[in-house]
N, C-alpha and C positions, 0 to 999 in steps of 0.2 A: 728437604728444605722447603720452607714456605708451605707446609702441610702436604707436600708431595713426596712420594717415595724417591730415594736417591741412593746410589752406591756410596759406601762410606768405608774408608780404610780405618782399621782399629786405632792406629797411632794418631792419625790426623783427627779423628773424631774425639779421642780422649784429650788430645792437646787443646782443641778448640773449646771443649766443655770446661777444661781446667782454666783456660785463660778467661773465659766469660765469668766463671765463678770467682776468679781472682779480682777481676775488674768490678764485680758486683759485691765483693766482700763476703763471699759465701764459702771460701776455702776453710775447712776445719770447723764450720759452724754446724752444730747439731741442734738447731732451734726449730721446734715445730711451728712457731709463729711465722717463720720465714719459709714459705713453700714456693720456691722459684724453680721452674723447669727450664734448663738451658739446652735442651735437646734440639730445639728448632729456633735458633737465634735470628733467622732472617724473616720470620713471620711478622706480619704487621702488628699482631696482638703483643708479641714479645717486645718489639721495638717501642710501641706506644705505652703499654701498661707496665713494663718493667724497666727497660733501659732508659727511656726518656724520663719517666717519672722519678726514677732513682737519681738521675743526673740533676733534674730540676730541684728535688728536695735537698740534695747535697749542696747545690749552688745557693739555694735560699739560706741554708744554715751558715755556710761560709761567709756570705755577704752580711748576714746579721751579726755574726760574731766578730769578723775582722774588717768589714768594709773594704773588700777587695777591689783593686783597680787593675785591670779594666772591669767594668760592670755595665750591664745593659741599663742600669738605672741612670747612667751618666751619658747624655747625648750632646751636650754643648760644654764649652769651656766654663760658662757661668755655673752650670750644674756641677761640674767637676770641682770648682772652687768651694761650693757649698758642701758637697759630699765629703771633701777632705777635712772640713771643719768639724764634722760630726764625730763624736767619740764612739769607738767600737765597743761592742758589748763586753768584750773581755776586760776592758779597762774599768767600766762602771760596775758590772755585775759578773765577776769571775766565776762564781758558783753556777749561775744560770748558763753562762757561756759553756762551761764544762759539761753540763747536762745536755745542752744542745749538741755539742760535738760528739757525745756518745751515741747520738742518733744517726751519725754519718754511716752510710753503707758503701763500702768499696772505695774506689778511687776516681769515679767518673763525675764530671761536672759539665755544665753547658758552656759552650764557647760563646763569649759575649760579642756576637756579631753586630749589635746595635750600638756599641761603644763609640761615642763621638760621631754618630751617623748624621747629625744635623750640622756638622762643621765641614768646611772645605779645608782639607789637610794637604792639598798639593802645594808645593813651594811656589812663591811668586815668580813670574816669568823673567824678571830682571835680575834675579840672583843666580849665583853659580849653580845652586841646586836645581833651579828652574830650567837651566839650559841643558842639564844632563837628561838623558833619555829616561822615561818612566820605568823602563825595565830594571833599572838599578834599584828602585825602591819597592819592588814587588818580590 
């Protein structure tokens, strides 16, 4: 792992490779254009060049086609209101949307950690929700 030799059980190794191939959409794919090696999934090169890039491309396609919420493109309530008013691509251009969806690989997308990051989302202290411990909301 991480370009270092390591002991590996046959079943555990094959299960790990199969799961990574499934997440990346490579199960049953015999396409020479897609040359992804899942033998060393914890290497920095695999994470950045394959895992993260695939998730970023998938996220970009889903956001363009469906205008998914939550999204990193929305950081305030005002931006959320404007974002919800936009027509998704599948409504305006269904053929182009279908072509874009055909470029999706696997099932991985990025988690939108910056969604509503510029808003204070804690309940006001004078309310019932504000009196409750914050552990209830996490």
